[in-house]
Structures are given as structure tokens and as C-alpha cells.
N, C-alpha and C positions, 0 to 999 in steps of 0.2 A: 199672179197678184201677191203682193207682199202681205205678210200676216200681221198687219198693223192693228186691225181692230181686235184681234185675239190677244195681242200683246197688251193693249189698253184694258181689255176686260180682265185679264189675269192680274193686272196691276191694281186697278181701281176697285174691281168687284171682289177679287179674291185676296188682295193684299200680298201677293207673292213678290219675292225679291227678283232683281233682274236676272240673276244666275238661275233661279228656279224656273222663271219664265222661259229663258233660253233653252234649258234642258227639256222642258215640257214640249216646246214647239220645234225642237231640233234645229235651232238657229244659233248663231254666235251671240254671246252675251254683249259684245260691242254693238251688234245690230239692234238688239232689243233696247239697249241703253240709248242708242241714237234715235230710235223711234220715240221713246219717252221724252227725250230732250227736245226734239222737234215739236212734239205735241205741246209741251210746256211753253215753248217759245211762240207757238202759233196763236196763243190766246184762246183756243177752243176749250170747252169744258166737257166733262164726261158725266152722263152718257151723251154721245154725239149723234145727231140726227142725219148727218151727211151720209151719202152713199159711199161704198168702198172706193170707187173711182174718184169721187170728189174729195174724200178724206186724203187719199194718196196725193192728189194734186195740190191740196192745201199744205201738206207736210213736205212735199217734194216739188215745189214749183219749178217750172222750166227756167233755165238760166237766161238772164236778160240778154237781149240781142246787142250787147256792147262788148267790144274787145276787152280782154282781161287787163291789158295795159292802161285802159281808159277808166276802169272802175275805181272808185275811191277806196283807199286802203284805211283800215282802222288805225287808231292811235294806240299802238301796243303798250306804251308806257302808261297811258291812262287806264287801259284794260287791266294791266298788272296792278296798279294802285287800287282800282275799284274792287278787285277780287279779295282784298284784305278786309273789306267791310262785311259785317255779319249778314249772312243770307244771300250774298251776291254770287251768282253763278255765271259760267260762260254762256249758258243758254239765254239768261236774262240780258247780258251785255250784247249778245248777237242780235237779239230782238230789238234792242234800242238802236243798235247800229243800222239794222235794215229799215227801221222806221225813219231814221234821219237820212239814210242813203238807200233808196229803193233799188238802185242799180248795183248795189254792193254784192259781195260774195255770199255763197251759201254757208250753212252752219258747219258742215264738215270741213270746208276750207278754212273757216274762221278758227276752229279748234286746232287743226293741224298746224297752221302757220303761227298761232300764238305759242304753241308748245315749242316750235322751232325757234321763235324769237326768245322765249324764256330760257331755252337751253344755252343761248349765247351769253347769258348774264354771268354764268359761272360754270366751271367744268365739274364741280362737285355737286352732289345731291343737295337741293335747296329745300328748306322747310318753309311752309306757308304760315305766317303769323297773323292772327286776327288783331284788329286795332284794340289797344287798351288792355290786351289780355295778359301778356307776360313781360316781366322785368327780370333780366338775367344779371346776377350779381356775383362778383368774385374779386380776388386781389390780383394785381399785375405781378408777373414774375420778377420784374425789376424793382429795386428799392432806390431811394434817393438819400444821399448822405446829408445830414444836417449837423452843423458845427456849433458846439456850445461856446459862446463868446468868452466865457470866463475860464473854463478849464481846458478848452481846446478839444474836448472829447467829441468824437464823431458818432452819431447815432443814425441808424438806417431807418428811414420812414417808409412805411408800407403805403401802397397806393390802391385804394378801393375803387372799383370800376363797376358801373351799372349801365345796362343797355336795354332799351325798349325793343321788343320784337319787331313790330310793324315798321317803325320809322328809323330804327337804329340810333335814335337820339341818345346821347351819351352823357353820363355824369361821372366825374372823377374827383377824388380828394385824397390828401395824404393824412395818415394817422400814425401814431407811434407804434401800434401793434395790431395784430389780428385777433386780439382777445375780445371777450364778450362786450365790455363797455364801448370800445371803439367800433365794433361790428354793429351794435344797435344804434349808436350815435350816427354812423354813416348812413344807415337806412333812413333815420329821421330826417337828416339833412337832404338826402336824395329825394324823398317824397316832397319836401318843401321846395326843392329846386324844380321838380316836375309840376308842382301846383296841383297835384292830384295823386290818386292811388290806383294801381292796376288791379286786375283780378288775382293774378298769381305772381309770386316771387320764386325764381328758380336759383337757389344757391348751389355751390359745390358742397361736398361732404366734409368741410372743415369743422373742427370741434365746436366752434362758436355757434354753428348752425345745427349740426346733427350730433346728438349725444351718442347714438349707436347707429352705424350704417347697416342698412338692410336693403336688398334689392326691391322688395315690395312694400315693406312697412318700416321705414326708418324712424327712429325716435328723434323728434325735434327737441332742441334745447328748450327747457321750460320758459326761460326768459324770452327767447326768440318767439316762442308760441304766444306769450303774453303780448308782445309787440304786434304780432300778426292779428290777434284778436282785437287789439285797440284800433288798428287801421282797417280791420275787416278785409284782410287779404288771406289767400291760401298760400302756404309754403309747400312747394313740391320740389324736393331736392333732386338734382341730376343723379341718375343711376350710376353706380360705380362701374368703371370700365366701359361706359357708354358715352364716348366723346361727342356724339351727335346731339345728346341732350343739352349740352352746354356750348355748342358750337358758336352761338351768338356771343356769349360772354368771352370766349377765347379770341374771336375776331376783334371784339371791342378792346380787349387787353392789348392785342397787337397794334391796333390803331392808336391807342393812347401812348403806348411805348414809342411808336415811330414819330407821331406828330406832336407829342407833348414832352415826354421824358427825354427823348433824343435831343429835342431843341433846348432842353435845360441842362444838358450834360456838362457844359463848361461854366455854369454859374455856381456860385457858392451861396448857401443859405444858412442863416444863423438862428432861425426859428421856424416852427411849423406854420405859423401864420404867414410868414414871408413866402414860404414854399407854396402854400395854398393860394395866395394872391397871384403868384406867377402861373400856377396851374389853371386858375379861373380865367385868366386872359387868353391862354392858348386853347382852353376848352371851348370858349365862345367861338374862337376862330375855327376850330375843328367842326363844330356843329353847323357853322355857316358855309363850310367848304362844299363846293358843288360835287355831286356824285359824278363818277366817270361814265357810267353806262345807263343812268336814269336821270330824268330831269329833276332839278331842284337840289336840295341839300337835306341834311338831317333836321335842321331847324324848320324848313318849310314842310317837310314830310310830317314832323311832329305836330305843327300847327294844323295841318289839314287832316291828319289821320288819328294820331294817338291822343292829343289833348282833348278833343271833344268827347272821347270815349272813356277817359279817366274818371273815376269816381271822386267826389270831393273829399278833401282832408277832413278828419274828425274835428269836432269843436274843440 
């Protein structure tokens, strides 16, 4: 007999973690976690009045007498999108799947095949981003030459890039520098472009954002901190030499460089406004461009995921 009831007792009555429960009962922590997930998905409550046999049958129902090839498959892209919503778990999504498809697969199969499907999205480690949580900001590595009509002088414009974590919705604009006034102005225009404010802004450790770099307690530039207080956002700089902290921003920079800056490489610009007008047209096209491995686009994902979760702009 499986040690299901004892796992539940140690969890709900004693408040032990999954690993402590597994160590206490001499079972694998994955088995203990599986029991708890199945119990959560079953809709039962603790304490449970069912007998041990009935409880086991409730959590481990017999497989439907339907061939595997005839059972309905979950919509993995929908599962992937729903997991970005606060509080949504695989156990909950499996429960909803079984309610709509009684002949569907069991929880362990559901989890195993979702992980396999998710692994095909990218060969590198992927981060899960909650909706409306993080906005990653940085400057693109490439600059754009702007010609002065009168003197013929060429100035290199910087390109500010911001990417929302959950939807990858992207904002880009050109400024004359990476100095503090341009840095703060780009944030203001970015929030207006989004029509709302995320919980956290994740910049790199450039001087306009961070006065003094530190692995655990970086000093935020005072003016940048004032902007964060005005918009009620938290500034959490990426850690130095931790590229995964800003992977979303780096990918966003690459996308902007390939789909916007590369498309403008043969054009001449004589003012910053002219350059930003051209960037705006291509930016809208980029955000409406369909994903290769997921349904929809950055625009549709933003409308469905991030926009409802953004906090309103301050008065």
C-alpha cells in the first residue's frame, strides 16, 4: 500500500516540506510531490474520510479503456501560456484538462509530455516570467548614424530597448546618448507606450542606472530611484557577470538589431525624429510578427497576458 495518507498527514498536519516528508518515510521526494499534486488536483480536502484503498483509487484511477492514440491531447501552447499567470500550476491545468476530457491522460503523463514539449522551444535553459512582472531594459550594441543637414557632421544615435518578460512585447527608440536624461526619458516614453507599469524593471549595470555595482546591494542612481518611486516600480539590476539575469534583454536587442536596425542600414537620417519615425513603423511590424514555435505574436501575447496585469500609470 502506498504511503499516501502519511504523506498527507505530514504535509497538512505537521507542515513539513516535501523533502523532509520523503526523508521521514523513506521514499523519493518526487513520489511525495506526486502524491501531493494528485491530491490537490483531485479536489479532495484534508482531513479525508476515505479509506486507504478508496483514497488510492481516487488519486490513481485506472486508465480509461481507450487506446492511447485515440485519447485527446492537451493544447501544449495553451498550457504554456496559462502557466505564466499567477498561481497557475500544472496540477490545476491537468485537473481542468481531465474535467473537459474524461478519457484523457493521467497527471504523470501530462507533466512528462509538457516538459518534453517545452524542451523543444529552445535548446538553452528557459526562465519562466510571470505576467506583468518584469521589464528588461538596455541599449542595443549597434548605433545608427544621423547626419546634420547643415554641417554634414555624423552623430551616432543610441538605441534603447525594453522587453516585457511574459509576452516579449518590445519597445525601442533612438536617443543621442546613454546619459541620465535620455535614460530616464526613454523609460517615461516606454511606460506610455505600454499604457501601464510592471512590478520590476531590470536594467544592466550602466552608470545611469547604477551608481555603484555590487552583487547583492547595488546603489541605484538617485534620479533613477526617484523615477521608480514616481511610477511605483522596483529596480532590480542584473547581477554582474550573470548573463542569465538579462537574457531577455539581450535577445530583445538581437531581435531589434536584426528586424529593425538591419532593415534601416541603407537609409540616411537627418534628425532623431526622422529616425524614430522609421523605428516606430518597423517596431509595430516586429510586435505583430508571428512567433515561430508558439501561436500568436508579441502583440497578441501582450494583449492577452501582460496588458491586463500592468498597473495603471500615475496621475
